[in-house]
N, C-alpha and C positions, 0 to 999 in steps of 0.2 A: 710683491704686491699685483696685481691686476690693473691693467689700463683699458681704458674704452675702446669701442669696437674702431676699425679703422676706418677713418675720416680723411678728408683733404686737409692740409695746413689750414687753408682759410675758413673751415668750419670748426677746428681745433679751438677750444676756449683757452686763451692763454692763462687767464687764472687758474683754472684747473689744472693746467701745466704746472704753473707755479707751486700751486697746491702739493702736487706729486713731489716736485723736486727738495719742497720743504720737508716732507713728510720722510721721502727716502732720505734725506740728508740727515735729520732726526734719528733714523734708527741706526745708520751706517756709523756716525761718530758715538753714538751712544754704544754701539757695539765693538769699537776699537778703542774708544776713549773714555769708559764707563764713568770713571770720576768727575771729568772734564762736563758733560752734559748727563746728568742722573736721571732726567727725565725724557731722554730721548726715545723711551718706550712708548711715547704718546703718538709717535709716527703713524703706528698702526690703527689707532682709534682715527686719525684723519684719512687712513687710507678706507677705512668701514665706511665711513660718513659718504665719502666720495663716490664708494662701489653702490652706496644704496641710492644715491641721489642719480647717477649716470644712469644704472641697469633698470630703474623704476621710471626713471624718464622716458627710456626709449621704449618700454614695453607700453607705457601708457600712451605715447604718440601711435605706436603701432595699433595700439586699440582703438583710437580715435580714428584711424585712417580707414582699417579694413572691419572694424568692430569685432575683432577675435584678436586673440593670442597663440600663435603656433610655436606651441611648448617646443616639442621637439625640435624643431627649426633652430630655436634661441640656443637650446642646449647644444646644438653642432655648432653654432658661431662660435660660443664659448671655448667647445672644445678645440677649434682651430684657433683661435686666440691664445689661449694659455697653455695648452698639452705640449707643442713641438719644445718650447724652451723648457719647461718644468721637466718634461722625461729627459732631454739632453743633461741637465744638471742630475738628475737620480742616477742615469746610466753612469754620468762620468766618476760621481762620489761613489756608486758602489765599487767600481773599478781600484779608485784611490783606496778606499779602505782595505782590499785586498793586498795592496801594495805597501803600504804605509801603516797601518794602525796595527796595533797588537793583537794576537788573535783572542785574548780573553774580553775585548771589547767589539769581537765582532756579532756576538747574539744579541747585545743590544743594538748596537749600530744599525745591522741590518734588519732588525725588526721595525726600526723607525723608519729604515728605507722604505719599507713594504706598505707601512702605514702612510707615510708620506705620498707616495705613489697612489694610492686607492684613496687618497684624501681622508684619511681619519685620524691624522696625527695630532690632532688636538684631544683627541679622546683618550689615544694612546699615554699622552703627557698628562693627563687628566687622572688618568688609573694609575699612573706611576706614582704621583704626587701623593696619593692616600696609601700606597705599598710601601711600608717601610722599606722594604729590601731595595726597592728601587727609587725611593724619593732622593738619594744621593748621588744617581747615576752622572755620569760625565755626559757633558752636553755632547750631541752628537751632530754630523755636519750638516743635517737635514732637519733639526728642530726647529727652525724659524718656518718651516712648512705648515705649524700649525693654523697661522693665520690665513694660509691659502685655504685649509682643509675647510675653517669657519667661513670662508669666501664661498667655496664651492657649495656647501651645505645651504646657504643662503642662495645661490643661485638655482638651486635644486626646488626650495621651498616657495620662494616667493613668486616667481611666475606662475607656479601651480595655484597659490591663493588668488592671483590676479585672474587666471584663467577661470577657476571657478567662481569668481566674483560675478564675472562677466555673464557667465552660464546661467546663474542663478538670479541674477538681480536684471540683467537685462539692459532696459532704458534707464535705471538709475544706478549702472554699475558704478560710475565715477564717485558718488556719495559715498557708496557702499565699500568700494576701495579705500576711500579717506578712514574711513572708520574702521575698517580691518586694519590699516597700517596704524593706527592710533591705539587700537587694542593691544596690538604687538609692542610697540614702544611702551604702553604703561606698563602691562604684563612684564616684560622681559625687564625693565627697569626695575620693577619693585623685587622681582628674582633676583636680580644683581644685587641690588643692596642686602638683600637677605644674606643669600650664599657667599658673599664676600665677608660679613661678618661672621659668618660660621665656618666656612671652609676656602677661605682665602686662595688657596693653591688650586682647587679645582674651580673654584670662580674665574679664576683668569682664564683659563682653556675653554670654558665653556660655551658651546653656541648659544645655548639658552640665555646666558649673561651677556653677551654681545650683541644679539638680535636688535635691539633697542638700537643701538648705534648704528645701523643700517637702516632701521625704520626711520630715524631721525632724518637720514638725507632723502629716503622715499617720501617722508611726508611732506617735505619740501618742495622735492619735484611735482608731487601730485598737486599742490596747490597752486605752484605756478606763479609763487611771488618772487617781485624783484625789487630790490631797495630804490626811493626815488633818486634820479640822477643826481640831486645836488648833495647827497649825504654818501654816494658810493664810496669816495675816496676814503671818509673817514670811517665808515663800517669795514671796509676792506682791510684798513691798517689796524684797526682793532682788533678783528679777528686773527690776523698774522701775529700780532704782539701777543695775543692771549696765546696762543700755540706754542709761539718762542719761548714765552715766559714759562709756560709748563716743562719743554725742555731743561732751561735751567733751574726751576726750583722744586719740581717733583722728583720724587725718588724711589725706590724700591720699597722702602718702609711704609708707606702708604697704604691702606687697605684699596687695592685696586683690582677691578674697575669699579664697581661701588656708583657712589655718589662723584667722586674724585675724577673720573672719566667723563662726566658730563662737563668738564672744564674745556678739553680740547674739543670735544664734539660741539659746543656752542661756538667756540671759535671757527671751527671749520664752517657750520652753518652759516655764520657771520659773512665769511668771505664767499661762499655762494650764493648768497641772497645778495649781496652787492654787487655780483657779477664783475663786468669788465671798467675800472674806471679810466676815463679820459684824460687823466694826470699825469705827472711824473710816476706814479706808483705803478700805472698801467703802462708807462714806457720799462720801468725796472721788470715789471712780469715777463714783456716782450724779449727783454735780452736774448739773444741767441744761447747762452751758456745754461741760463733757467730754462727755458724750451726743451734743450737737450737733456738736460739732466731728468726733467719730467716725462720726456720720451724715453728714455731707456731705464726710467725707474723700476719698473718690473724685473726687467733682466738683473739690474744692479741687486734689487732685493734677493733675487734667486741664489746670486754668485758669491756675494761678499762675505755671508757666514760660512759657507764651506771652505772658503780661502782662509778666514782667519783661524778655524776650528783645526783643520789639517796643517797648518804650518808648522806647528810644534812637532807633530809627529813625523813631518818630513825632516826638520833640521835636529830635533832634539831637545829646543828650547822654545819659550816664548819669545815672541819679537821685541824687540828694542824699538825706539823711536824710528830710525832710517827705516828700519824693515817695515814698520806697520804704514807708514806713507807709502813705503812700495807697494805692500798689498793692497791698500787702498786704489792706487794708479793700476795695479793689474786687474782689480776686481771692476774698474770701471772698462778698462781694455776688453776683459770678457763680455761684460755688459753689452758694450758696443758691437761686438761680434756676434753675440747671441741675437740682438736686437736686429742688424742689417743683413746677417747671413740664415736666421732662423726664423726670427717673427714673421719680417717683413714678406719674405718670400712665400710662406706658407698663407699668410693673409691676402696676398696678390693672386694667389690660385683662383682663376675663373672656370676652370673645366667643367663641363657639364655634370663630371662625376666628382667634382671636388668634395662633397660630403663622405662618399666611399674612401677617398683619398685621407681623409681626415682621420675616418674611423680606422683604416688600416694602419696609420702610421701611429695611432695612439695604441693599438692593439700590439703592435710590434715591440713599440717602447715599452710598455707595461711587461709584457711577457720576457723582455730581456731583461729588465729590472729583477722582476721575480724568480728568473733562473738563476741567475747571477747571486741575487741575496741568499735563496734557499739552497743553492749548491754550496757557497763558502760558510753558510750558518752550519749545514748538515757536516761537513768538515770539522768545523770547530768543535761540534756537539760531540763527533766520534771522539776526537781527542779528549774531551774531558770525560766521556764515558770509560775510556782505558785507563786514563790516570785514578778515577775513581774505583774502579776494579783493583789497582796494582795497589792503591792505598789501603782497600779493605784487606788485601791479603796480607799486606805487612802489618796491620794490626792485630789479625788472627794468629800472627806467628809471635804476637810480643817480642818483637825484635830488640834488643837491648840498645839498639841505635838508630831507632825510628822515634822521630818527633820528639815528646818530652822525657821520653826514654834516655835520651843521649844528655840530658842534663843532671842524672844522677852523679853525685860526688864520685862515686866509682867506676862510673862509665868511662872508657876508653876509646871515644869515637875518633875517626879521622874524617874531618868535614869534605874531604876531597873525594871519598868514597861514597859519599852521599847521593841519593839518587835525584836525579835532574828535578826540578820542581816545575810547575804549571800555573801560570797566573790565572790562565782561563778557569782551570779547576777551582782554584781557590778563591774567585770571584764568585763562584756559584756553590761553595760548599758550604753552606749553613742549613741549620735543621728548620728553617722557617721562623720566622719571628713576627709575623703578621699576629694581631689578637683573634681575626677571624678563620685561622685554620687551625687544623691539628696533623702538622707534618709528620705524617709516621706514627701516628696514634688515632685515637677515635675519639670524638665529641663525647664527653660525661655529662657537660650541662651549658646552655646558653646563659649568659651574664652579661647583661647591659648590651655592650656592643661588641664583645669578646667571647671566648669559648674556655670553660675548664677540659682539659684534655686528659687521656687515660692513656698511660704507657707501662711498661715492666711487664709484670705477670697479672692480667687481669681476673686470676683466680686466687691472687696472692691473700693471705689472711689478714696484713696489715697493710697501711697506705703511708706514703711519705708525699708531702706535698713540697713544691716548689713554687715560690711566690716573687713576683718582682717585675722589672722591667726585661727590654731586651738583652740585657746583663746577666738576667737570670735564665733566660731561653738558650743563652749558647751551652748552659750546663745541661742540657737535658739529655745530649746525645751519650754522653758519658753516664748518666745516672738512668737512663733509661738500659744500657748496658749492665750497669750493676744489679739495677732492680729485678730484671730477667734471671741473672744468675743466683740472687738470692730470694726468687718468688716474693717480689714485693711487689704491689700496686704503686705507681707512680702518677701522680695528678699534679697536672700544672696549671699555675693561675700566675699566667704571664701577660702584659701589655705594654706595646711599645711607650717610651716616653712615661712611664705610670709606674713608680714604685710602690709597693704596698705598704704605704702610709697614708693617714689621713691629713696630707698636707697638699696645698693646691700646686699646680703644676700651670704657668702663664704663658701663653704663647708671644712671639715677638709683637702683636700689636694690642697687648695688656688684657686678653680675653682670656678668663680661667678655663679651663678645660673640664667642663660638666661632665664628660663622659669618662674621664679618669676618676673622678671623684663617685660615679655611679658603679663604676667597676670596682674599685675598693671597696666600697660598702657592700656590694653585692658577693664579691669574694670572700670578706670576712665572714658573712653570714654561712656561706656554702663551707670554707673552711671549717667551721664549729660544728657544722652538721656532719662532716666527713669524720672528725676525731682523729686524725693522721696521727702516727705514732711520732711523728718527726716532720719538722716545717724549716725547709732550706731558702735562706733568704739572701737575695743578691741586687745590687742596683748600680747604675751609673753614678758616679760621683756627680756632686752640682755642676763642676766645672765642666764638664762633658754637657750637660744640659746649657749650659751658658753659650759654650763654642756652637749649639745648635740652633741657637736663636730663642730657648726658652730659658724661663726665670723660674724659680721656687721660692718658698718662703724662708726667713732666717734661717742660718746654719742652725741654730739653737731649736728653732721650732720644728725642723726637719729632725733634730736628733731626739726631739719630745716624742714626735708622732710615729716614729719607728719603735721607742722604746714602748710606746701603747700597743702597737701592734705585736710586739715580742711578749708583753707581758700579758696580753689577751690568750695567746697561744699556748703560753705555758699555764695559764688559768686553765684552760681545757685539757689540760694532760699530755703536751705533745712536748717534746724537746725542740729546742733551736739550734739552727746551724746559720750563722752569718759568713757569707763567702766574701773575702776581702775582693775589691774592682780589681779588674785587668789594664794594662797599660794603654794609653792613647797615644798613639804614633803620630810623627809630625805630618805625615801625609798619607794617601791611599796606596797601601801596601802592595796589592797586586799590580796596580799602575806604576807604581815605583821600580817593584823587582822586574817589570818587562823592559824599563827603562834602562835599567842597569843591572843586567844579569850577570855581569863579572865585577861589579863593585858595590852590591847591594848593603854591606853592612855598614858603610861609610855612608852611604847615599841614603839609606831608607832608614835604618835602625835609629830610633830616638835615646838619647841621653836619660838614664834610669832617674836621674833628678827632675826631669820634665815629664818623661812618660808614664811615671808612676809616684815616686816619691814626691811630696810638697802638695798632694791633690786630696785635701781634706775629704774624709769618708764619714758623713752621719750614720751610716747604717753601722759601721765598727766602733764610734763612739757610743751609741746607743746600746751594742751587744757587750761594751766593756763595763755598762753600768747597769746591767740586769742580771742578777746572780743565775749560773745554771746555763748561760748561751756560750755555745762553743763556736769558734772562731777557727775559719779554714783559710790560710794564706797559701795561694799557689804561686807566689812571684818567684821563689828559688827555680821554678822550672816555666819561668817565663822571660827572666831577666839575670843579666849578670849583676856584679856590684857595679858595673860602667855603665852598661848600656840594657836596651830592651831589644835583642836581635828579632828580626821580622822573617827569617828562615831559620828553624832548628830540628836538626835530625831528619833533613831533606823534605821537610814539610813546611809550608806558606803558613805562619803564625794566624794571619787575620784575614777576612775576607773585603775589609774594608780600613778603616784606620784603626777600628775599637773592637769588634766584633770577632772572636777567635772562629777560626775554620773548623766545622764539624770534626773535620780529621785529626786537628792538633787537639781539640777538647777532646774528644776519645783516646787519644794517649795518654791524656792525663788521668785517664779512670783508675789506674793502679794506685796513683797517689791519693786519690778523692776517697776510692773505698778505704784505703788504709786509715785515713785520717777521721773518715766515718765509723769505724770498727773499733778505734781506740777509745770512743765514747758509748759503744756498743748500740750505736744507731742503726749500722748493718749488721 
């Protein structure tokens, strides 16, 4: 997090340095020991309020002295203060990724490095939070730059608003500035409450939902209030107690930021309002270790997260307690070095060309990051394209030992002769499972927040519908191949985390997914109008929803809802096929294969008893209770009697823990086609 512009030790407010020390301590302890301090993330909110208070205070004082705000000069001062250390971290992380991180993560990690360098990381994470394929991305070494991105966006907008206020209102600009800040505070707080209730993940990273926290500090600075001397100690202690309690009592299950963020914000405002107590509490604030930690808080924030995230890639396992303590000490050492050898020297530049030096350094640093990131990303993508071409060639030859074909009872395949696998290819080998796109097909109809998509032969005389959640989408690629060869239209009605059944899906904070219900209702009407010859239904088992933090109605209610949908399809003249669910592996498969290339079976494959069997499937129970419904179970080509392998016939089976790679799914096409032909569906 950022610090105030450089000033002398005499002018530095000790209580603000103490606040910084508390804030960075909360964040660091939360990251290294999340169960010990579950609410440590509120340290970010403390920093936001401090930034609003200091930056707005400085701008208002400048306007009071000179009658104007020099916007360009302000941005250059900010760049001089923040960019040298942040660019040092992003350049270092870029090189570390190339050395220690497996290639299948390069695309994600380097895209985040670029976003962090350009200070738009918060928007990338917000977009990924609603992208089903990216929602479970591994934490990158620069993920924490989202807070810096929010701050930089604040630095761009707030001074400009004050500048315009001075220009427009002239003699009454102070009152106008106060009303402007109040409007930002109220509007952003309301937006934060509404968006947090409806889309918690996006709200967490959005600048709009965080602006009120900066505005709260800005309002306090604009009012110039200071607590009476007699109550300063009590007020300051109360504020610190509120912040500390948040760290201990809050947790990630709360709908945050929303109204809950107001608690640490109020605590921070109390400390800032109180000022410096002239008591033992003030002496505590002045302690050299406290002031030192506050002084290096920006650098410590920058360094501690990459150190924590990269460590397992370097040594092959997560840190144990002694290693964790060593990593914290190493982070402090890096922070001190960054502070005294990078931040302070740049702040000390008083050359007449200091702004040119600042801009030149920033330009060189940004270009260096972009060159490294794009270069290594291009290399990884080229390898992935080559692997994709090789996989497609193998599929076209119908090799008897490629992918699922090697699981045939009469197959005699030597695993040692299987082609090498590429986790980077597997990670991206998906047919697209977002509701808002039609990867490889075309949009047939917009339904609620999703789309019905057309595949197969668009001129086919008959249609087949595929319905369900993302576990239905994984069958689109092989069914597309089958539909093209059979001259059938294939229409998909798939939506992430939304089975084709009138049964509610509930988020972790207890909110019913209304968009899912609207999608199901609209899809059922569309399918009735389509009048397909067959409907192929698939869905993730309830245990999978639970592991994703979602809950559903009772098992019996889910069975009844699936049964009702199947009966509706049959009533409209369609044959119905229920597809048994696929295994759920114990960990991310490409990550595990990359980490254990020589021992992937023992290290990565889940026992059949937990990965597949013993996971009740309401879809199959419903299918068994509706006469005429056909069931396809492809588990013989996914699991042995003992385990569910993660690499079969030289192909990585899953792109994550549970979704089949497109290549492996397509290798199952002959078995799917054979099963469908038995019931004269194709």
